C-alpha positions as CSV (number, residue, x, y, z in Angstrom):
1,X,6.8,19.6,14.3
2,X,10.1,18.2,14.4
3,X,10.1,14.3,15.5
4,X,12.6,13.3,18.4
5,X,13.3,10.0,17.1
6,X,14.3,11.3,13.5
7,X,17.7,12.4,15.4
8,X,20.7,9.8,15.8
9,X,20.8,8.1,19.0
10,X,24.6,9.2,19.6
11,X,25.3,11.7,17.6
12,X,24.0,15.5,17.6
13,X,22.7,15.0,13.8
14,X,19.6,14.3,11.7
15,X,19.5,10.7,11.4
16,X,20.2,9.2,7.7
17,X,18.0,7.0,6.2
18,X,18.6,5.1,2.6
19,X,15.3,4.3,1.1
20,X,15.1,1.9,-1.6
21,X,12.2,2.0,-3.4
22,X,10.9,-0.8,-6.3
23,X,11.6,0.5,-9.7
24,X,8.2,-1.1,-11.1
25,X,6.2,2.1,-10.8
26,X,7.2,5.8,-10.7
27,X,7.4,7.3,-7.1
28,X,5.0,8.6,-6.2
29,X,2.7,6.7,-8.8
30,X,1.1,8.4,-11.6
31,X,-1.9,5.7,-11.4
32,X,-0.9,2.5,-10.3
33,X,1.8,1.8,-7.8
34,X,1.1,0.7,-3.9
35,X,4.6,0.0,-3.0
36,X,6.0,3.3,-4.5
37,X,2.8,5.4,-3.0
38,X,3.8,4.3,0.4
39,X,7.3,4.7,-0.1
40,X,6.8,8.6,-1.3
41,X,4.6,9.1,1.6
42,X,6.6,7.3,4.0
43,X,9.5,9.4,2.5
44,X,7.6,12.9,2.7
45,X,6.9,12.4,5.8
46,X,10.4,11.7,7.1
47,X,11.8,14.5,5.3
48,X,9.1,16.5,7.3
49,X,10.0,15.2,10.5
50,X,13.7,15.9,10.2
51,X,15.8,12.9,8.9
52,X,18.4,12.9,6.2
53,X,16.5,10.8,3.7
54,X,18.4,9.3,0.2
55,X,15.7,8.2,-1.7
56,X,17.0,5.4,-4.3
57,X,14.3,5.1,-7.2
58,X,13.8,5.6,-11.1
59,X,15.2,9.2,-12.1
60,X,11.8,10.4,-12.6
61,X,10.9,10.2,-9.0
62,X,9.7,13.4,-7.8
63,X,10.2,14.0,-3.6
64,X,11.7,16.6,-1.2
65,X,14.3,13.8,-0.1
66,X,18.0,13.4,-1.7
67,X,16.8,11.9,-5.0
68,X,20.0,9.2,-6.1
69,X,18.8,7.1,-9.4
70,X,21.0,5.4,-11.7
71,X,17.3,3.8,-13.3
72,X,15.8,6.1,-16.2
73,X,12.4,4.9,-15.7
74,X,9.9,2.5,-14.3
75,X,9.9,-1.0,-16.1
76,X,6.3,-0.9,-16.2
77,X,6.2,2.3,-17.7
78,X,8.8,1.2,-20.5
79,X,8.3,-1.4,-23.1
80,X,11.5,-3.3,-23.7
81,X,13.1,-2.6,-20.8
82,X,15.4,-5.1,-19.1
83,X,14.1,-5.6,-15.7
84,X,16.9,-8.1,-14.2
85,X,19.2,-5.5,-15.8
86,X,18.3,-2.7,-14.7
87,X,17.1,-4.1,-11.2
88,X,20.6,-5.1,-10.6
89,X,22.0,-1.5,-11.4
90,X,19.7,-0.3,-9.1
91,X,20.3,-2.3,-6.4
92,X,24.1,-2.1,-6.8
93,X,23.6,1.5,-6.6
94,X,22.2,1.5,-3.9
95,X,24.0,-0.8,-1.2
96,X,27.4,0.9,-2.6
97,X,26.2,3.9,-0.7
98,X,24.9,2.2,2.5
99,X,28.4,3.4,3.9
100,X,26.5,6.8,4.0
101,X,23.5,6.2,5.8
102,X,22.7,5.4,9.1
103,X,19.6,2.6,8.1
104,X,19.0,1.5,4.8
105,X,14.9,0.8,4.9
106,X,14.0,-1.9,1.9
107,X,10.4,-1.7,0.1
108,X,11.6,-3.3,-3.1
109,X,11.0,-7.0,-1.6
110,X,13.7,-9.9,-1.5
111,X,16.7,-9.2,-4.1
112,X,17.8,-6.6,-1.6
113,X,18.4,-9.4,1.0
114,X,21.2,-10.7,-0.9
115,X,23.1,-7.4,-1.0
116,X,22.1,-7.1,2.5
117,X,23.4,-9.7,3.5
118,X,27.2,-8.3,2.2
119,X,27.2,-4.7,4.2
120,X,27.2,-3.1,7.4
121,X,24.6,-0.9,7.1
122,X,21.9,-1.8,9.3
123,X,19.0,-2.7,6.7
124,X,15.2,-3.2,7.6
125,X,12.8,-4.8,4.9
126,X,9.3,-4.1,5.0
127,X,7.0,-7.1,3.8
128,X,4.8,-5.2,1.2
129,X,3.1,-9.0,1.1
130,X,3.9,-13.2,-0.1
131,X,3.2,-13.8,-3.8
132,X,3.9,-17.1,-2.8
133,X,5.5,-19.9,-1.0
134,X,8.0,-20.1,-3.5
135,X,9.5,-17.3,-2.2
136,X,10.0,-18.0,1.8
137,X,13.5,-19.2,0.9
138,X,14.8,-16.2,0.0
139,X,14.0,-14.6,3.7
140,X,14.4,-17.4,6.0
141,X,17.7,-17.4,4.1
142,X,18.8,-14.1,5.9
143,X,16.4,-13.7,9.2
144,X,18.9,-14.2,11.9
145,X,21.2,-11.3,10.2
146,X,18.3,-8.9,8.7
147,X,15.1,-7.2,10.6
148,X,11.3,-7.5,8.7
149,X,8.3,-5.3,9.5
150,X,4.5,-6.6,8.8
151,X,2.4,-4.2,7.3
152,X,-0.3,-6.1,9.1
153,X,-0.8,-9.2,11.4
154,X,-2.7,-10.9,9.2
155,X,0.3,-10.9,6.6
156,X,3.0,-12.3,8.9
157,X,4.5,-15.6,8.4
158,X,5.1,-17.9,10.9
159,X,8.2,-18.7,9.6
160,X,9.7,-15.4,9.8
161,X,10.4,-13.2,13.3
162,X,9.5,-10.0,12.9
163,X,10.6,-6.6,14.9
164,X,7.0,-4.4,14.5
165,X,4.0,-4.6,12.4
166,X,4.1,-0.8,11.3
167,X,0.5,0.0,9.2
168,X,0.8,1.8,5.8
169,X,-0.2,5.4,6.5
170,X,-2.5,7.4,4.0
171,X,-2.2,11.1,3.1
172,X,-5.4,12.4,4.4
173,X,-5.2,15.8,2.8
174,X,-5.7,14.0,-0.9
175,X,-9.5,12.5,-0.1
176,X,-12.2,15.0,0.3
177,X,-14.7,14.2,3.0
178,X,-18.2,13.5,1.9
179,X,-21.0,13.2,4.5
180,X,-23.8,12.0,2.1
181,X,-22.9,10.0,-1.2
182,X,-23.8,11.2,-5.0
183,X,-27.6,11.0,-5.7
184,X,-28.3,8.8,-7.7
185,X,-25.9,6.2,-5.4
186,X,-23.8,4.2,-7.1
187,X,-21.3,1.5,-5.7
188,X,-17.6,1.5,-6.6
189,X,-14.5,-1.0,-7.1
190,X,-10.9,0.2,-7.2
191,X,-8.5,-2.5,-7.7
192,X,-6.3,-4.5,-10.2
193,X,-8.5,-6.4,-12.9
194,X,-7.6,-9.6,-11.7
195,X,-9.5,-12.7,-10.0
196,X,-7.7,-12.4,-6.8
197,X,-9.5,-8.7,-6.1
198,X,-13.4,-10.0,-7.4
199,X,-14.1,-6.7,-9.4
200,X,-16.2,-9.8,-11.2
201,X,-18.4,-10.5,-7.4
202,X,-18.5,-7.0,-7.3
203,X,-20.7,-6.6,-10.8
204,X,-23.2,-9.4,-9.6
205,X,-23.2,-7.3,-5.9
206,X,-24.3,-4.4,-7.4
207,X,-26.6,-6.3,-9.9
208,X,-27.8,-7.6,-7.1
209,X,-28.6,-5.3,-4.7
210,X,-30.3,-2.7,-8.1
211,X,-27.3,-0.1,-8.0
212,X,-24.6,0.9,-10.9
213,X,-20.9,0.1,-10.6
214,X,-17.9,1.8,-11.3
215,X,-14.9,-0.5,-11.4
216,X,-11.0,1.6,-12.1
217,X,-8.1,-0.4,-11.9
218,X,-5.3,-1.5,-14.3
219,X,-6.2,-4.6,-16.2
220,X,-3.6,-6.7,-14.5
221,X,-5.3,-10.5,-15.9
222,X,-6.7,-9.8,-19.5
223,X,-8.1,-13.1,-20.0
224,X,-10.6,-12.7,-16.9
225,X,-11.4,-9.2,-17.8
226,X,-12.4,-10.1,-21.6
227,X,-14.3,-13.3,-19.6
228,X,-16.1,-11.9,-16.7
229,X,-15.4,-7.9,-16.6
230,X,-15.9,-7.0,-20.3
231,X,-19.2,-8.6,-21.1
232,X,-20.8,-7.2,-18.4
233,X,-20.4,-3.5,-19.1
234,X,-22.6,-1.3,-20.0
235,X,-25.4,-0.1,-18.8
236,X,-24.9,0.2,-14.7
237,X,-21.6,-1.2,-14.6
238,X,-18.9,1.4,-16.1
239,X,-15.5,0.9,-16.1
240,X,-13.5,3.6,-15.8
241,X,-9.7,2.4,-16.7
242,X,-6.4,3.2,-14.3
243,X,-7.4,6.3,-12.5
244,X,-5.0,9.0,-11.2
245,X,-5.2,10.7,-7.7
246,X,-7.6,13.5,-8.7
247,X,-10.1,11.1,-10.0
248,X,-9.6,8.0,-7.7
249,X,-11.2,11.1,-4.9
250,X,-13.6,11.9,-7.0
251,X,-15.1,8.2,-7.4
252,X,-14.7,6.8,-3.8
253,X,-16.0,10.2,-2.6
254,X,-19.1,10.0,-4.4
255,X,-19.6,6.1,-3.6
256,X,-22.6,4.8,-1.5
257,X,-19.9,2.1,-1.0
258,X,-16.0,0.6,-1.9
259,X,-16.7,-3.7,-3.0
260,X,-13.6,-5.0,-2.0
261,X,-14.8,-8.7,-2.2
262,X,-11.1,-10.4,-2.6
263,X,-10.4,-14.0,-3.4
264,X,-6.9,-14.1,-1.3
265,X,-5.4,-12.7,2.2
266,X,-4.7,-9.3,1.6
267,X,-1.7,-8.1,3.2
268,X,-3.1,-4.6,3.8
269,X,-5.4,-2.5,1.6
270,X,-4.6,1.0,0.9
271,X,-7.7,1.2,-1.7
272,X,-10.2,0.4,1.8
273,X,-8.3,3.0,3.6
274,X,-8.6,5.9,0.8
275,X,-12.3,5.1,0.7
276,X,-12.7,5.6,4.4
277,X,-10.8,8.5,3.9
278,X,-13.8,10.4,1.9
279,X,-16.4,8.9,4.2
280,X,-17.4,6.0,2.4
281,X,-17.8,2.4,3.7
282,X,-16.4,-0.4,2.9
283,X,-17.4,-4.0,2.2
284,X,-15.2,-6.6,2.5
285,X,-14.9,-10.5,2.4
286,X,-12.7,-11.3,6.0
287,X,-9.7,-12.5,4.0
288,X,-6.5,-11.4,5.3
289,X,-5.9,-8.1,6.9
290,X,-9.4,-6.4,6.4
291,X,-10.6,-7.2,9.7
292,X,-7.5,-4.7,11.1
293,X,-8.6,-2.4,9.0
294,X,-12.3,-2.6,9.3
295,X,-14.2,-1.5,12.2
296,X,-17.1,-3.5,11.1
297,X,-20.7,-2.3,12.0
298,X,-19.0,1.4,12.2
299,X,-16.5,1.7,8.7
300,X,-18.3,-0.8,6.5
301,X,-19.0,-4.2,7.1
302,X,-16.8,-7.6,7.0
303,X,-18.8,-10.5,5.4
304,X,-18.4,-13.6,4.6
305,X,-20.2,-13.9,0.6
306,X,-21.8,-12.3,-2.0
307,X,-25.7,-13.0,-0.3
308,X,-24.5,-10.9,2.4
309,X,-23.0,-8.5,0.8
310,X,-25.9,-7.5,-0.6
311,X,-27.8,-7.4,2.7
312,X,-24.6,-5.4,4.0
313,X,-25.7,-2.8,0.4
314,X,-29.3,-2.4,1.9
315,X,-28.1,-1.6,5.3
316,X,-25.7,1.5,4.5
317,X,-28.0,4.3,5.6
318,X,-27.4,3.0,9.1
319,X,-23.4,3.8,9.2
320,X,-22.3,7.0,9.6
321,X,-20.0,8.9,7.3
322,X,-18.0,10.8,9.9
323,X,-17.5,8.3,12.1
324,X,-15.9,6.4,8.8
325,X,-13.7,9.2,8.2
326,X,-12.4,9.0,11.9
327,X,-11.7,5.7,11.7
328,X,-9.8,6.2,8.6
329,X,-7.7,9.1,10.1
330,X,-6.2,6.9,12.8
331,X,-4.3,5.1,10.0
332,X,-1.8,8.5,9.8
333,X,1.3,9.1,7.4
334,X,2.6,10.6,10.9
335,X,1.8,7.1,12.8
336,X,3.4,5.1,10.1
337,X,6.3,7.7,10.3
338,X,6.5,7.3,14.5
339,X,6.3,3.7,14.1
340,X,9.6,3.1,11.3
341,X,11.4,6.1,13.4
342,X,11.1,3.5,16.7
343,X,12.1,0.6,14.0
344,X,15.4,2.2,12.9
345,X,16.0,3.5,16.8
346,X,16.2,0.2,18.0
347,X,18.0,-1.0,15.2
348,X,20.8,1.6,15.3
349,X,20.9,0.7,19.3
350,X,20.8,-2.9,18.5
351,X,17.8,-4.2,20.4
352,X,16.0,-5.3,18.3
353,X,13.9,-8.7,19.1
354,X,11.2,-10.3,17.5
């Protein structure tokens, strides 16, 4: 269905949107690549809504939008590629084309802000998360000229103005609802193998709860993996590697719960919604956005520590997996598309305020 906000507010034509993707992974990602996944879902949703979208990504991107690309392949998938050179060429290409779009939507972190300040095309930046306080000056330097969107209320910096919070959406059709987990039951972990994500915590909780654990994700910290994860593998603890969409669906759908025992303030957490879309509840530490995603006691449990996580595992039978799926359905692609179209319209009309 055509969205009424997908047309230009002053002219009788579709809204022209430039979607600036990062170039670390393909759009959509083959396995890992959360920012690229969101870019893909939003791009396809905007096209379906009737917008005229140009995607600036790598040349191997798959999209129904107009693809405009100078970068041959993602740098995380291309050993030896000079990241600075290709990021520079990517940004110069996109902003050199800025005059032909009504809005340029940046998903590529802070470097594009410098380019955006040099063009007249309205630019919106989705801040997918802060890698640390050291990058804040790159945002605050342009806060009076550019518009920022947060992906959760928890991820907002008090140093920045925001025009909106727009939650990520997921393609519910990619996830199979399961009224019951596999028998015998197991627990799942899906995320980067890094101390921030709590894979070692998940192993300890699964062992204490007496259930097998299946882990999946890229190894983001080799020393952590070698020290905390690999010695525990075997028997009831299995590492599946990085998984693509079909394997992800099977892993999450068959699990009794997803363990998301994070040690940082998670900006969003796509895997949390993906698990819930399968009807699988989530047990998470209450960091970052978790309380915005998880309806505690309905779609999972928000817990303070490992002991409480073990107790939560034993309380899973009291949850209705249909209610878990229903919670995930509130985070649809359509909702995300609607949220961004409203921001684009406000930006064009000059009605943006923090």
